C-alpha positions as CSV (number, residue, x, y, z in Angstrom):
1,X,2.3,6.0,22.1
2,X,-0.2,3.8,23.4
3,X,-2.4,1.1,21.5
4,X,-5.3,2.6,22.8
5,X,-5.5,6.3,20.9
6,X,-8.2,6.7,19.0
7,X,-8.7,6.2,15.5
8,X,-8.4,9.3,13.3
9,X,-11.6,11.1,12.7
10,X,-10.8,11.2,8.9
11,X,-10.7,7.8,7.4
12,X,-8.0,6.5,4.6
13,X,-9.8,5.5,1.7
14,X,-8.5,3.2,-0.6
15,X,-9.9,1.5,-4.2
16,X,-9.4,-1.9,-5.1
17,X,-9.2,-2.3,-9.1
18,X,-8.5,-5.6,-10.7
19,X,-8.5,-7.1,-14.1
20,X,-11.9,-7.3,-14.3
21,X,-13.4,-4.3,-12.5
22,X,-16.5,-4.1,-14.5
23,X,-17.9,-7.3,-13.4
24,X,-18.0,-11.0,-13.9
25,X,-19.0,-12.0,-17.6
26,X,-18.0,-8.5,-18.9
27,X,-14.9,-8.0,-21.2
28,X,-11.6,-7.2,-19.5
29,X,-10.5,-3.4,-19.5
30,X,-8.5,-2.0,-21.7
31,X,-5.4,0.7,-20.3
32,X,-8.0,3.5,-21.2
33,X,-10.6,2.0,-18.9
34,X,-7.7,1.9,-16.1
35,X,-6.6,5.2,-16.7
36,X,-10.0,6.8,-16.4
37,X,-11.0,4.8,-12.8
38,X,-7.3,5.9,-11.7
39,X,-8.0,9.4,-12.6
40,X,-11.8,9.4,-11.0
41,X,-10.3,8.0,-7.9
42,X,-7.5,10.7,-7.6
43,X,-10.1,13.5,-8.2
44,X,-12.5,12.0,-5.5
45,X,-9.3,12.5,-2.9
46,X,-9.1,8.9,-2.4
47,X,-5.6,7.9,-1.3
48,X,-4.7,4.8,-2.7
49,X,-5.4,2.3,-5.5
50,X,-5.1,-1.4,-4.9
51,X,-4.2,-3.0,-8.3
52,X,-4.9,-7.1,-8.3
53,X,-3.7,-9.7,-10.9
54,X,-6.3,-12.1,-12.5
55,X,-6.7,-15.9,-11.1
56,X,-6.5,-19.0,-12.9
57,X,-10.1,-19.0,-13.5
58,X,-10.7,-15.2,-14.6
59,X,-7.2,-14.1,-16.1
60,X,-6.8,-10.4,-16.3
61,X,-5.3,-8.3,-19.2
62,X,-2.6,-6.6,-17.5
63,X,0.0,-8.0,-14.5
64,X,-0.3,-5.6,-11.6
65,X,2.8,-4.0,-11.9
66,X,2.8,-3.2,-15.5
67,X,-0.8,-1.5,-15.0
68,X,0.7,0.6,-11.9
69,X,3.8,1.6,-14.1
70,X,1.2,2.9,-16.5
71,X,-1.1,4.5,-14.1
72,X,2.1,6.6,-12.9
73,X,2.4,8.5,-16.1
74,X,-1.4,9.8,-15.8
75,X,-1.8,10.5,-12.1
76,X,0.1,12.7,-9.7
77,X,-1.2,12.1,-5.9
78,X,-2.9,8.9,-5.5
79,X,-1.0,6.1,-4.2
80,X,-0.3,2.7,-6.4
81,X,-0.1,-0.4,-4.4
82,X,0.1,-4.0,-6.5
83,X,-1.0,-7.0,-5.0
84,X,0.9,-9.9,-5.7
85,X,1.5,-12.8,-3.3
86,X,4.6,-13.2,-1.3
87,X,6.9,-15.9,-3.0
88,X,5.2,-15.3,-6.0
89,X,7.9,-13.4,-7.6
90,X,11.8,-14.0,-6.1
91,X,12.2,-11.1,-3.2
92,X,14.8,-9.4,-5.4
93,X,12.6,-9.3,-8.4
94,X,9.9,-7.6,-5.9
95,X,12.1,-5.6,-4.6
96,X,13.4,-3.9,-7.7
97,X,10.0,-4.2,-9.5
98,X,8.5,-2.1,-6.5
99,X,11.7,0.2,-5.8
100,X,11.6,1.4,-9.5
101,X,7.6,1.8,-9.4
102,X,8.3,4.1,-6.2
103,X,10.8,6.2,-8.5
104,X,8.8,6.4,-11.1
105,X,5.7,7.9,-9.0
106,X,8.1,10.0,-6.6
107,X,7.3,8.3,-4.1
108,X,3.5,6.4,-4.4
109,X,4.1,3.4,-4.7
110,X,3.3,0.4,-2.7
111,X,3.1,-3.7,-2.1
112,X,0.4,-5.8,-0.6
113,X,1.4,-8.8,0.3
114,X,-1.9,-10.8,-0.7
115,X,-2.1,-14.0,1.4
116,X,1.1,-15.8,2.9
117,X,1.9,-17.4,-0.2
118,X,4.4,-20.4,0.3
119,X,3.1,-20.0,4.8
120,X,3.2,-17.4,7.4
121,X,7.2,-18.0,8.4
122,X,8.3,-17.9,4.6
123,X,5.9,-15.0,4.3
124,X,7.4,-13.1,7.1
125,X,10.8,-13.4,5.9
126,X,10.1,-12.4,2.3
127,X,8.8,-9.5,3.8
128,X,12.3,-8.8,5.7
129,X,14.3,-9.9,2.8
130,X,12.4,-7.3,0.8
131,X,12.6,-4.5,3.0
132,X,16.6,-5.2,3.4
133,X,17.1,-4.9,-0.2
134,X,15.2,-1.6,-0.4
135,X,17.9,-0.4,2.0
136,X,21.2,-1.6,-0.3
137,X,21.9,2.1,-1.0
138,X,22.0,5.0,1.4
139,X,20.0,8.0,0.3
140,X,22.9,9.8,-0.6
141,X,24.7,7.2,-2.2
142,X,24.7,8.4,-5.5
143,X,26.8,11.6,-6.4
144,X,26.9,11.1,-10.2
145,X,29.9,13.7,-10.3
146,X,31.0,13.7,-14.1
147,X,33.9,16.1,-13.4
148,X,35.5,13.5,-10.7
149,X,34.2,10.2,-12.5
150,X,32.6,9.6,-9.7
151,X,29.4,7.8,-9.4
152,X,28.5,6.5,-6.0
153,X,30.2,6.2,-2.5
154,X,30.9,2.7,-2.3
155,X,31.1,3.0,1.6
156,X,27.3,3.4,1.1
157,X,26.4,0.7,-0.9
158,X,25.5,-2.3,1.6
159,X,24.9,-6.0,0.9
160,X,22.1,-7.7,2.7
161,X,23.7,-11.1,2.9
162,X,20.6,-12.8,3.9
163,X,20.9,-16.6,4.9
164,X,17.6,-17.9,6.1
165,X,15.5,-20.8,6.5
166,X,13.6,-20.3,2.9
167,X,15.4,-17.6,1.3
168,X,19.1,-16.7,0.8
169,X,19.7,-13.1,-1.0
170,X,23.2,-11.8,-1.0
171,X,22.3,-8.5,-3.1
172,X,22.4,-5.5,-3.2
173,X,19.7,-4.2,-5.4
174,X,20.6,-2.7,-8.4
175,X,18.0,0.2,-8.0
176,X,19.0,3.4,-5.7
177,X,16.9,3.8,-2.3
178,X,13.1,4.1,-3.2
179,X,12.3,7.9,-2.3
180,X,10.2,6.6,0.6
181,X,12.8,4.5,1.9
182,X,10.6,1.5,1.6
183,X,7.2,1.9,-0.2
184,X,4.6,1.2,1.7
185,X,3.8,-2.7,2.8
186,X,0.3,-4.3,3.0
187,X,-0.5,-7.6,4.2
188,X,-4.0,-9.2,4.2
189,X,-3.0,-11.8,7.2
190,X,-2.7,-10.0,10.6
191,X,-0.1,-12.4,11.2
192,X,2.1,-10.4,9.1
193,X,1.2,-7.1,10.6
194,X,4.4,-7.3,12.5
195,X,6.5,-6.3,9.3
196,X,3.5,-4.3,7.7
197,X,2.5,-0.7,7.5
198,X,-1.1,-1.5,6.6
199,X,-3.5,-4.6,7.2
200,X,-6.4,-5.1,5.1
201,X,-9.0,-7.2,7.3
202,X,-12.1,-9.3,5.0
203,X,-14.5,-8.9,7.9
204,X,-18.0,-7.2,8.0
205,X,-18.3,-7.5,12.2
206,X,-17.2,-4.0,13.4
207,X,-16.5,-5.8,16.9
208,X,-14.2,-8.0,15.4
209,X,-12.4,-5.6,13.5
210,X,-12.0,-3.8,16.5
211,X,-10.7,-6.6,18.6
212,X,-8.2,-7.1,15.8
213,X,-7.1,-3.4,15.6
214,X,-6.4,-3.0,19.2
215,X,-4.3,-6.4,19.1
216,X,-2.3,-5.5,16.1
217,X,-2.0,-1.9,18.0
218,X,-1.1,-3.2,21.3
219,X,1.6,-5.8,19.7
220,X,3.0,-2.8,17.7
221,X,3.3,-1.0,21.1
222,X,5.0,-4.2,22.8
223,X,7.6,-4.2,19.9
224,X,8.7,-0.7,20.6
225,X,7.0,0.7,17.8
226,X,4.0,3.3,17.5
227,X,0.9,2.0,17.4
228,X,-0.4,4.6,14.8
229,X,1.8,3.7,12.4
230,X,0.1,0.3,11.7
231,X,-3.0,1.3,10.0
232,X,-6.0,-1.4,9.9
233,X,-8.4,-1.0,6.9
234,X,-11.3,-2.6,6.4
235,X,-12.7,-4.1,3.0
236,X,-16.1,-2.1,2.5
237,X,-19.0,-4.4,1.7
238,X,-22.8,-3.0,1.4
239,X,-26.1,-4.7,0.8
240,X,-29.1,-3.6,-0.4
241,X,-30.3,-0.5,1.6
242,X,-26.8,0.4,3.5
243,X,-25.3,3.7,2.8
244,X,-21.5,3.2,2.6
245,X,-21.3,6.8,3.9
246,X,-23.2,5.6,7.4
247,X,-21.0,2.4,7.5
248,X,-17.9,4.2,7.2
249,X,-18.7,6.7,9.8
250,X,-19.9,4.5,12.1
251,X,-16.8,1.8,11.8
252,X,-14.8,5.1,12.4
253,X,-16.7,6.0,15.5
254,X,-16.3,2.7,17.1
255,X,-13.0,2.8,16.6
256,X,-13.0,-0.6,14.3
257,X,-11.0,0.8,11.2
258,X,-8.8,3.3,10.5
259,X,-9.7,3.4,6.7
260,X,-11.5,1.3,4.2
261,X,-10.9,-0.1,0.9
262,X,-14.1,-0.1,-1.9
263,X,-14.0,-1.7,-5.0
264,X,-14.6,0.4,-8.1
265,X,-16.6,-0.6,-11.3
266,X,-16.4,2.6,-13.5
267,X,-15.7,6.2,-13.1
268,X,-18.6,6.9,-12.2
269,X,-19.2,4.7,-9.5
270,X,-21.8,5.6,-6.7
271,X,-18.6,5.1,-4.3
272,X,-17.4,8.0,-5.9
273,X,-20.2,10.2,-7.0
274,X,-22.3,9.9,-3.8
275,X,-20.7,8.3,-0.6
276,X,-17.4,10.1,-0.7
277,X,-19.2,13.8,-1.2
278,X,-21.4,12.5,1.9
279,X,-18.4,11.8,3.7
280,X,-16.4,15.3,3.0
281,X,-20.0,16.9,4.1
282,X,-20.2,15.4,7.2
283,X,-16.7,16.4,8.1
284,X,-15.1,13.0,7.7
285,X,-12.5,13.9,5.0
286,X,-10.7,17.0,4.0
287,X,-12.1,20.0,2.0
288,X,-11.6,20.2,-2.0
289,X,-11.2,17.5,-4.6
290,X,-7.9,16.0,-3.4
291,X,-8.9,16.6,0.3
292,X,-5.9,18.8,0.7
293,X,-3.6,15.8,-0.1
294,X,-1.8,17.3,-2.9
295,X,1.1,19.3,-0.4
296,X,1.6,15.6,0.8
297,X,4.2,14.5,-1.8
298,X,4.4,10.8,-1.2
299,X,1.9,7.9,-0.1
300,X,3.8,7.6,3.3
301,X,3.1,11.0,4.6
302,X,-0.3,10.8,3.0
303,X,-1.2,7.9,5.2
304,X,0.2,9.5,8.2
305,X,3.6,6.9,8.3
306,X,6.7,7.5,8.8
307,X,9.9,7.0,6.9
308,X,11.6,4.3,7.9
309,X,15.5,4.7,8.9
310,X,18.0,2.1,7.4
311,X,18.6,-0.6,9.5
312,X,22.1,-1.8,10.5
313,X,23.7,-3.8,7.1
314,X,26.9,-5.9,6.3
315,X,29.1,-3.5,3.8
């Protein structure tokens, strides 16, 4: 697949909801409000939610992975990506939490590496360690055979034994391989695109977005991968008099992005009630309240991403 293939005519749509989605100066939402937001986004046909933590200046009521676990129970189709900086947790803990979320959500979990944490090189190594830990077990490692007393196949469990400049992790993880193989990995720094499925861009300039997207796709092709397996997602920012549907249609036509992230403030947010129906009317989204996505059971399938093969590991 070449790096010059046009952007899909059906853009991916993600929604960011954080610990204070109703805006500064308002009370932090409770679980009821988060559930209502998630259900509304799912019903509108959005592909995934980005769940952020608070900041020192504006601490949130919920930690992102805890909120994601709660939302797994009240949604069925929408993806749930927790937004945590690389290095904020030990890679083993991050891998364990996200693998657990993927099991709870039946293949709908993801992780957004927000920033570079301790630095680009350390963040890139962190991503590789996390992915290696997700591969601790082959998909058929667990047999649970009560009659024979065999719980797993020992030859299908793999130690990581990673010893790098920034991290030393033996493994294996104590959670079975995630349903998706790897939960979806998003990054906010294009320098980490080589280890990611989604690259979130923070720019309002479609020319800059297209330039970055072209470079990211070319880099993927040069590494021997498929350029279409790295999706570039633009942050949707609209000012007074700007129609979000027009902006999305224009950027999609210009091949500036494969998808967009909109910040939701309430279940009746205009993006859900006005922009999404307009995109559907224009034929930019699939028909029906879930855009036909219900048949695609995992987040990877929904985003058009392959299930990764297990890389060689030390037994």
